[in-house]
VOGU-3710 file (C-alpha; in Angstrom, 3 decimals, decimal comma):
1> maaagggglt> 223,622/83,304/178,843  220,415/85,159/179,528  218,099/83,673/182,091  214,775/82,264/181,024  212,921/84,752/183,122  214,975/87,689/181,890  213,882/87,847/178,294  215,073/84,475/177,038  218,097/83,558/174,961  219,733/85,443/172,152
11> pmeafavigv> 219,525/83,690/168,747  223,192/82,719/169,014  222,683/81,230/172,475  219,543/79,436/171,274  221,413/77,819/168,354  224,182/76,709/170,716  221,693/75,174/173,158  219,853/73,401/170,316  223,083/71,969/168,911  224,484/70,785/172,229
21> agvgaqwlaw> 221,162/69,295/173,366  220,447/67,547/170,051  223,846/65,997/169,455  224,243/65,278/173,168  220,935/63,387/173,192  222,036/61,321/170,194  225,353/60,506/171,851  223,652/59,551/175,110  221,209/57,350/173,200  224,165/55,573/171,585
31> rlrlpaivlm> 225,780/55,011/174,972  222,559/53,737/176,568  221,419/51,859/173,430  218,071/53,642/173,453  216,116/55,154/170,532  217,692/58,561/169,916  214,400/60,270/169,151  213,105/59,488/172,634  215,973/61,325/174,296  215,804/64,182/171,791
41> laaglilgpa> 212,115/64,682/172,492  212,790/64,519/176,225  215,588/67,086/175,918  213,325/69,425/173,947  210,480/69,110/176,451  212,825/69,796/179,373  214,384/72,826/177,693  211,058/74,163/176,437  207,723/73,737/178,215  209,199/72,219/181,404
51> tgilvpardi> 211,770/74,916/182,228  211,284/77,703/179,686  215,012/77,855/178,976  214,409/77,574/175,221  211,261/78,902/173,549  211,868/78,873/169,782  209,150/81,399/168,930  210,610/83,807/171,496  214,329/83,177/171,005  214,517/82,607/167,239
61> galvgpmvsl> 211,305/84,247/166,101  210,019/84,142/162,537  212,974/82,044/161,379  211,619/78,900/163,066  209,245/77,932/160,239  211,688/78,425/157,324  214,489/76,720/159,261  212,392/73,646/159,958  211,155/73,473/156,355  214,664/73,714/154,896
71> avsvilfegg> 215,992/71,158/157,368  213,213/68,734/156,431  214,047/69,219/152,748  217,684/68,238/153,354  216,581/65,252/155,456  214,314/63,981/152,670  216,994/64,559/150,038  219,419/62,487/152,095  216,711/59,843/152,331  216,359/59,889/148,549
81> ltlnfhqlad> 220,123/59,344/148,281  219,686/55,970/150,002  217,122/54,747/147,458  219,307/52,852/145,012  217,114/50,667/142,795  219,838/48,003/142,522  219,512/47,367/146,262  215,744/46,895/146,225  215,884/43,357/144,776  212,855/41,220/145,727
91> arpavrrlvy> 211,398/43,924/148,003  210,319/45,943/144,955  206,721/44,583/144,640  206,003/45,215/148,330  207,337/48,776/148,187  205,311/49,467/145,050  202,125/48,232/146,760  202,754/50,318/149,901  203,161/53,428/147,748  200,441/52,915/145,120
101> vgaplgwlls> 197,857/51,199/147,327  199,017/51,892/150,878  199,253/55,687/150,611  195,659/56,371/149,427  194,266/53,566/151,595  196,090/54,899/154,654  194,767/58,388/153,897  191,200/57,088/153,722  191,371/54,939/156,861  193,146/57,653/158,871
111> tlalmwiggm> 190,538/60,219/157,828  187,696/57,923/158,879  189,369/57,200/162,226  189,838/60,911/162,889  186,168/61,599/162,151  184,526/58,610/163,845  186,865/58,029/166,795  188,537/61,408/167,211  185,336/63,370/166,610  187,103/65,909/164,379
121> swqaslvfgg> 185,534/67,820/161,515  185,862/66,462/157,994  188,142/69,358/157,067  190,705/68,710/159,817  190,375/64,940/159,370  191,034/65,112/155,625  194,163/67,235/156,051  195,593/65,350/159,027  194,698/61,995/157,434  196,913/62,927/154,491
131> imivtgptvi> 199,784/63,866/156,771  199,527/60,542/158,601  200,521/58,684/155,447  204,106/59,407/156,409  206,267/57,096/158,482  209,486/58,524/159,811  212,660/57,696/157,816  214,669/59,507/160,475  213,224/57,121/163,061  213,172/53,955/160,943
141> apllrqarlv> 216,920/53,920/160,226  218,122/53,829/163,860  215,371/51,356/164,774  216,495/49,013/161,988  220,103/49,216/163,156  219,022/48,486/166,709  216,748/45,564/165,798  219,143/44,140/163,169  216,358/43,032/160,853  216,997/40,798/157,879
151> trpaqvlqwe> 217,319/42,621/154,576  213,907/42,429/152,896  211,569/43,776/155,615  214,225/46,368/156,499  214,313/47,560/152,873  210,519/47,696/152,677  210,240/49,800/155,837  213,049/52,125/154,779  211,731/52,718/151,272  208,163/53,177/152,462
161> givndpigal> 209,236/55,782/154,983  211,242/57,836/152,487  208,926/57,637/149,483  205,661/58,170/151,359  206,910/61,223/153,276  206,568/63,683/150,358  203,377/61,905/149,245  201,851/62,565/152,661  202,822/66,229/152,535  201,306/66,560/149,062
171> aaalalqivv> 198,131/64,742/150,153  197,758/67,263/152,967  198,348/70,109/150,499  195,624/68,721/148,230  193,264/68,309/151,196  193,919/71,890/152,271  193,066/73,156/148,802  189,822/71,148/148,940  188,982/72,803/152,274  189,743/76,261/150,864
181> vanaglfwgq> 187,619/75,638/147,765  184,756/74,185/149,834  184,774/77,166/152,199  184,649/79,494/149,202  181,694/77,599/147,729  183,641/76,432/144,655  183,948/72,981/143,079  186,458/70,337/144,228  187,739/70,093/140,681  189,179/73,556/141,136
191> alarvvpgvl> 191,258/72,248/144,040  192,751/69,620/141,768  193,420/72,296/139,162  195,471/74,164/141,749  197,419/71,172/143,068  198,137/68,998/140,015  200,233/71,609/138,144  202,264/72,151/141,325  202,920/68,409/141,701  203,968/68,134/138,056
201> aalvigalvg> 206,225/71,153/138,459  207,853/69,552/141,524  208,522/66,350/139,588  210,029/68,262/136,684  212,139/70,497/138,925  213,468/67,567/140,942  214,265/65,549/137,814  215,908/68,423/135,924  217,983/69,632/138,868  219,073/66,082/139,708
211> wgivqafrrh> 220,019/65,436/136,076  221,904/68,742/135,957  223,901/67,874/139,073  224,777/64,443/137,673  225,950/65,911/134,364  227,953/68,653/136,059  229,735/66,152/138,305  230,371/63,649/135,502  231,854/66,297/133,219  234,038/67,645/136,013
221> lvpeymkvpv> 232,425/71,079/135,853  232,615/71,248/139,647  235,893/70,672/141,526  235,929/67,935/144,162  236,182/70,303/147,113  233,064/72,182/145,965  230,794/69,235/145,148  229,235/68,974/148,597  228,584/72,749/148,981  227,168/72,927/145,455
231> lfvtvlgafa> 224,902/69,965/146,129  223,758/71,436/149,440  222,730/74,830/148,053  221,159/73,185/144,995  218,900/71,154/147,262  217,804/74,313/149,059  217,262/76,113/145,745  215,166/73,274/144,261  213,067/73,087/147,419  212,429/76,849/147,501
241> lsdailhesg> 211,584/77,020/143,788  209,103/74,138/143,946  207,613/75,372/147,216  206,985/78,770/145,679  204,765/77,083/143,073  202,877/74,840/145,519  203,381/74,798/149,261  205,060/71,564/150,485  205,718/70,348/146,925  209,395/71,071/147,549
251> llavtvmgli> 209,555/67,860/149,592  208,675/65,874/146,475  211,199/67,774/144,346  214,157/67,083/146,639  213,194/63,415/147,064  213,122/62,945/143,282  216,433/64,773/143,052  217,970/62,419/145,618  216,663/59,390/143,719  218,310/60,519/140,499
261> vananlasyt> 221,664/61,245/142,136  221,580/57,933/144,033  221,050/55,909/140,850  223,551/57,775/138,634  226,622/55,760/139,782  228,656/58,892/140,437  232,283/58,369/141,396  231,872/60,800/144,302  228,594/59,306/145,520  230,061/57,744/148,678
271> elyrfkehat> 231,616/61,009/149,842  228,456/62,948/149,004  226,233/60,507/150,858  228,394/60,411/153,965  228,459/64,178/154,219  224,691/64,325/153,803  224,341/61,620/156,458  226,382/63,685/158,915  224,462/66,840/158,041  221,200/64,952/158,545
281> illvsgvfii> 222,216/63,907/162,070  222,749/67,569/162,947  219,525/68,683/161,280  217,373/65,936/162,784  218,766/66,752/166,212  218,057/70,443/165,782  214,565/70,004/164,363  213,447/67,640/167,114  214,751/69,948/169,831  213,036/72,960/168,240
291> laagidfaql> 209,704/71,203/167,720  209,641/69,603/171,175  210,678/72,856/172,849  207,885/74,670/171,019  205,153/72,364/172,342  202,621/74,090/174,552  201,397/71,914/177,427  198,149/73,886/177,346  197,516/72,475/173,856  198,207/68,959/175,051
301> snlslraall> 195,764/69,435/177,905  193,041/70,058/175,306  193,322/66,441/174,189  190,661/64,169/175,661  190,215/60,451/176,192  189,017/60,267/172,597  192,485/61,384/171,540  194,025/58,425/173,392  191,561/56,059/171,732  192,365/57,643/168,375
311> iaaiilivrp> 196,114/57,134/168,802  195,522/53,506/169,791  193,271/52,968/166,772  195,848/54,447/164,380  198,614/52,213/165,738  196,635/49,008/166,249  193,952/49,173/163,526  194,676/51,697/160,775  198,356/50,856/160,244  197,943/47,037/160,304
321> atvmlslwgt> 194,857/47,172/158,064  196,602/49,447/155,562  199,681/47,244/155,290  197,912/43,879/155,247  195,441/44,981/152,556  198,201/46,609/150,499  200,465/43,554/150,617  197,692/41,063/149,910  198,858/38,724/147,152  202,550/39,670/147,272
331> nlpmkerlli> 205,360/37,163/147,717  206,185/38,385/151,226  205,804/35,690/153,906  203,089/36,368/156,454  205,564/36,972/159,289  207,254/39,735/157,276  203,900/41,346/156,484  202,968/41,169/160,157  206,215/42,838/161,227  205,772/45,650/158,700
341> altgprgvvl> 202,112/46,060/159,689  203,027/46,467/163,358  205,865/48,896/162,640  204,908/52,431/161,742  206,872/55,016/163,732  206,276/58,662/162,919  209,010/61,270/163,017  210,171/64,760/162,251  208,291/65,251/158,966  204,923/64,511/160,583
351> vavsgifaer> 205,480/66,996/163,404  206,909/69,702/161,146  204,250/69,467/158,436  201,423/69,180/160,986  202,404/72,461/162,618  202,334/74,241/159,258  198,941/72,891/158,184  197,401/73,386/161,628  197,996/77,135/161,347  196,518/77,226/157,862
361> lvaegvpdga> 193,381/75,347/158,918  192,792/77,712/161,813  193,224/80,635/159,409  190,559/79,049/157,178  188,079/78,990/160,041  188,470/75,319/161,097  188,747/75,546/164,916  189,723/71,919/165,582  192,632/72,364/163,181  194,535/73,562/166,251
371> liaplafvlv> 194,371/69,983/167,614  196,499/68,641/164,763  199,847/69,809/166,172  199,436/68,316/169,685  197,928/65,140/168,199  200,912/64,785/165,888  203,329/65,231/168,764  201,559/62,607/170,896  201,420/60,198/167,930  205,156/60,575/167,335
381> latvllhgft> 205,927/60,082/171,010  203,644/57,028/171,298  204,925/55,291/168,154  208,575/55,974/168,912  208,303/54,664/172,445  206,268/51,649/171,347  208,381/50,609/168,361  211,643/51,682/169,951  211,237/49,121/172,718  209,212/46,417/170,935
391> laplarrlgl> 210,577/46,160/167,374  213,646/44,116/168,296  211,753/41,635/170,557  208,967/41,304/167,976  211,457/40,682/165,172  213,248/38,059/167,267  209,931/36,364/168,056  209,135/36,213/164,340  212,627/34,989/163,445  213,440/38,071/161,365
401> tsgdtpgvmi> 216,643/39,183/163,075  220,217/38,145/162,538  220,527/36,810/166,090  221,305/38,318/169,455  225,071/37,850/169,266  226,746/40,308/166,881  228,131/38,560/163,823  231,634/38,669/162,369  232,504/39,025/158,694  235,946/37,715/157,750
411> vggspfatgl> 237,097/39,171/154,436  239,419/36,685/152,772  239,263/32,923/152,594  242,209/30,979/154,010  242,973/28,110/156,404  243,291/30,668/159,195  239,910/32,257/158,322  238,232/28,840/158,252  239,662/27,841/161,638  238,716/31,136/163,255
421> aqalqkveve> 235,206/30,950/161,782  234,725/27,440/163,172  235,947/28,545/166,613  233,468/31,447/166,618  230,641/29,205/165,422  231,203/26,887/168,377  230,342/29,773/170,713  227,242/30,609/168,611  228,629/33,633/166,790  227,294/34,121/163,256
431> vlvtdpnrdh> 230,200/34,206/160,814  230,556/34,891/157,099  233,750/34,403/155,087  233,915/36,404/151,865  236,404/36,375/149,008  236,327/37,386/145,317  238,379/34,243/144,572  236,246/31,096/144,647  239,210/28,787/145,290  240,037/30,640/148,505
441> lrsaraagvp> 236,630/29,676/149,897  237,059/25,948/149,296  238,160/25,053/152,840  235,441/27,188/154,432  232,703/25,596/152,329  234,041/22,124/153,126  233,905/22,961/156,840  230,282/24,148/156,582  231,130/27,816/157,182  228,785/30,309/155,420
451> tyygdvlgea> 230,583/32,013/152,539  230,013/34,770/150,008  231,801/34,588/146,680  232,316/38,114/145,427  233,677/41,534/146,278  232,234/42,684/149,588  232,465/46,271/148,318  230,532/45,548/145,117  226,900/46,345/144,347  225,967/42,663/144,310
461> aesnveflay> 227,041/42,335/147,942  224,570/45,030/148,967  221,725/42,801/147,775  223,120/39,395/148,717  224,840/39,978/152,062  222,896/40,650/155,269  225,220/43,428/156,417  222,992/44,164/159,413  223,825/40,701/160,747  227,511/41,517/161,132
471> ryilaasdnd> 228,744/44,129/163,561  232,467/43,381/163,228  234,784/43,052/160,232  238,167/41,316/160,062  240,047/42,113/156,840  242,287/39,067/156,363  242,709/38,430/152,640  246,047/37,710/150,974  245,972/41,169/149,351  247,190/43,883/151,736
481> ayntlvatdi> 245,917/46,704/149,532  242,453/45,134/149,354  242,386/44,668/153,141  243,213/48,331/153,611  240,589/49,383/151,063  237,879/47,261/152,712  238,713/48,480/156,212  238,838/52,114/155,127  235,672/51,989/153,026  233,502/50,120/155,532
491> apdfgrdaiw> 234,729/51,903/158,674  232,366/54,930/158,396  229,328/52,597/158,306  230,368/50,077/160,964  232,487/52,373/163,135  236,284/52,306/163,154  236,280/50,484/166,494  234,581/47,499/164,781  237,160/47,008/162,003  240,328/44,920/162,360
501> qvarekddrp> 242,989/44,023/159,838  245,859/41,534/159,705  249,273/43,169/159,506  250,585/44,163/156,104  253,868/42,870/154,784  256,707/45,321/155,527  254,287/47,369/157,654  257,029/47,892/160,237  259,192/49,798/157,769  258,703/53,598/157,739
511> rhslpnqlgg> 258,676/53,875/153,945  255,771/51,401/153,745  253,699/52,702/156,658  250,254/54,220/156,080  248,448/57,152/157,762  246,364/56,241/160,809  243,095/57,021/159,036  243,660/54,187/156,552  243,063/50,526/157,328  241,720/48,816/160,419
521> qgfaegrtla> 242,947/48,167/163,915  245,903/45,880/164,477  245,300/42,203/165,167  247,075/39,101/166,514  250,197/40,895/167,780  251,014/42,252/164,328  251,120/38,927/162,488  250,546/38,828/158,745  248,166/36,391/157,061  251,119/34,378/155,793
531> qlngmiaegw> 252,406/33,998/159,367  248,961/33,009/160,674  248,482/30,457/157,905  251,965/29,152/158,640  251,003/28,606/162,279  247,946/26,620/161,175  250,136/24,512/158,888  252,499/23,817/161,809  249,630/22,436/163,872  248,534/25,417/165,976
541> vfrttrltee> 244,949/24,902/167,148  242,062/27,242/167,980  240,727/26,946/171,528  237,997/28,805/173,395  238,228/29,034/177,192  235,845/30,618/179,675  237,223/32,476/182,691  235,487/32,035/186,059  235,931/33,300/189,592  238,231/30,329/190,233
551> ytlakwrear> 239,815/29,996/186,802  241,263/33,493/186,416  243,295/35,071/183,634  246,490/34,347/185,555  245,641/30,647/185,697  244,761/30,709/181,999  248,155/32,205/181,143  249,845/29,608/183,339  247,972/26,738/181,689  248,399/28,128/178,148
561> pgavplatld> 252,071/29,110/177,782  252,770/30,473/174,314  249,080/30,863/173,424  248,155/33,799/171,176  244,842/35,380/172,269  242,819/36,528/169,260  239,435/37,657/170,580  237,244/37,855/173,658  233,508/37,335/174,020  231,533/39,016/176,794
571> ggdirflrra> 227,867/38,168/176,464  226,844/39,747/173,187  230,050/41,696/172,633  233,102/40,553/170,663  236,498/42,224/170,717  239,477/41,196/168,626  242,821/41,795/170,286  245,744/43,814/169,005  248,197/42,252/171,474  248,176/39,908/174,457
581> edltdragrq> 248,535/42,823/176,896  245,034/44,011/175,899  243,551/40,925/177,558  241,967/41,672/180,950  240,512/39,435/183,638  236,738/39,092/183,958  234,604/36,192/185,124  232,425/34,836/182,325  234,681/36,153/179,576  235,549/33,687/176,813
591> ivslippela> 238,972/33,801/175,187  239,513/32,587/171,623  243,188/31,794/171,124  245,703/29,903/169,029  247,711/27,414/171,049  251,004/25,726/170,032  250,969/22,136/168,684  252,699/20,611/171,714  250,248/22,314/174,077  247,321/21,189/171,938
601> arireegtda> 248,599/17,595/172,062  248,970/17,743/175,842  245,447/19,147/176,252  244,064/16,387/174,047  245,879/13,767/176,137  244,580/15,309/179,364  241,104/15,369/177,889  241,388/11,742/176,838  242,643/10,724/180,306  239,815/12,630/181,959
611> rlqraarana> 237,218/10,973/179,726  238,691/7,530/180,451  238,631/8,225/184,199  235,003/9,375/184,037  234,070/6,288/182,030  235,876/4,013/184,513  234,076/5,636/187,470  230,751/5,330/185,715  231,430/1,659/184,961  232,447/1,005/188,578
621> dslagg> 229,298/2,739/189,849  227,124/0,660/187,549  228,794/-2,564/188,719  228,397/-1,539/192,361  224,750/-0,778/191,791  224,300/-4,150/190,098
//
C-alpha cells in the first residue's frame, strides 16, 4: 500500500480501505451498542483530514461525485422499498402533515434561521434551507432499533425521513434555479418553468419503471437468479435518466419506484428487500467514509460562533416548531409529537447533496455557498451525537419504549407456552404469545398473558404487533413446519442468534433432518412440544432462581436434581438454552427451569415450613415485646 506522503493510494487500495473501514465501523458499533454513524464519521475523519491516509479527491478523483450520487440513489430506493402503505395504519395523517405542511414550513424556517442567525446571503440560505428539509433515513433506522420505540412514532419518523429526502433535494434544485435566474436578471417564474417539468418527468419515470419491473416479475419475464441484478441496474438507469433531465430529480424517481415495488405484493419482495438492505449497509458505510475523509479542516475553521448558534437554533427551535405546527390538530398524543419534534437526525443525503450544491453556488458567484458543506457536516455530527445518545432515554421518559428488558415472543399457544410466559413475566420480561388458532390461546388469555390471534408472518401482524418490543423469538407451535417457517423467515430481521425452536418430531432421523440454515436454534435438550406439554400435565413446575456468590451453580444443581434449565437472564439479556451443559456460573444470573413434581412438592413444603417458622418467631417477638 502506498504511503500517504508518497502520492496516496491507488484506486483499488482506496476502495479496500473504504470498505474495511466502513463495515468495520458498523461492526464495532454493533459490539459497543453505539450509533454506527458516529463511528463511521470518526473513521473517515481519522483516515482523511487527521492522517491523510485516504483523500478521496486525490485517490479516486473525478469518480467521487458520481459514486456518491449513485450510492445515494440506491439508498433512497431501498428506503422506498420499506414504505408499504398497509403498515402505515393510524400514522398516516401525521406522515401526510409532515410531508405536505412540514416540508415547506421547514424550508421557510430554516432559510430564515440561516439568514438571521447564520448571517448568510439569501441565495445560500434558500438553497441550504431546502436541503435541510431532509432527515436521515440511514440514521433513523438504527436509532429506532436502539431505542425500541413503539410502532406509531417509529413509523412517523421513518416515513418522514424517506419521503422528505427527495423533496429536500428537489427544493434545493428549485432554489438553485431561482438563484441562477435572479443572477441573470430574469423572472422567478422562469425558474419554476425549468424545475416543474423535471419534477413531473421524475414522477413519470419512477412510476413507469416501477410498474415495468412489477409486470416483468409477475409475468416471470425475469428468472429468479437475475431479479436482483436487473432491479439494481434498473434503479441506476432510472436515476441517471431522470437526473439528466433535472439535476437531483433522480432521487425522487427512485423513491417513487421503490414505493411502487413495495406495494405490489411481489412474491420475491422479501428476497429483493433483504438484498437491497445488505447493499445499503455497504453503500452507507462507503459514502460516510468518503464524505468524512473528504472534509477539509480548513473549511471547518471558517465557521464562527454564529455557526454554533445556528446549529443550536436548527435543532432546538426550527425542528420542534416545524413538527409541532405541522402536527397541530392530529390525533397524535402530545408526548408522541414531542418525541418526533425533538428527533431530527441528519445523514448521508444531507452531506452528499450539500457538497454538490455548494460547488454550484460558488460557481454562480455566491461566496458563502462554500460554507454549506462544512455546515452540513457539523449539523450531521451534532444531530447524530445528540439523538444517538438521548433518543432512548427521552423515549423511556415519555413512556414510548417497549421497556428496558428485551421481550420474548412465543409463537404457538399451549400449556407449556403459558407457563413459560408467566415465569418470564414474574421477572419483568415482556412476553407475547401468538397463534393463528384462537383456541390455542385460551389458557394464555385466562392467565392474563398478552396474546395475538393471527399469523405472525401475515401483513396484519406488521400493523398490530410491536415487533420492536421483542428481541427474542421461540417457535413452539404444534406445527413443526410452521415453526421452521417462522424461524427461517424472521431470522434475517432479528438475527439467527435470537431465534429458538422446539425440536421437531423425528428430527433425530437422518431422512427427516433439515439443513442448518433452516429453523431456529435447539431448545430444552431437544424436547418436542408434545413432550414439554406432557411434562406440564405430569405436574412439572416452572421456577426462577437467582445465583449469588454463596449460592453457586453447583449448589443449584445439587438442590434441583432432575431440573431442566430453559433460559437464563443476565440484566437485560435473555438466553434460551439448548442443553443443560450450556449453563454457566455467574453471580446475579437468574435461571428459569422446569422442575419435577416431587421436587416442586418438597420446595413448597420447605417454603411452607419456613413461612410458619418466620410467623412463629414474629409472634414470639411480639409477645415478648408486650
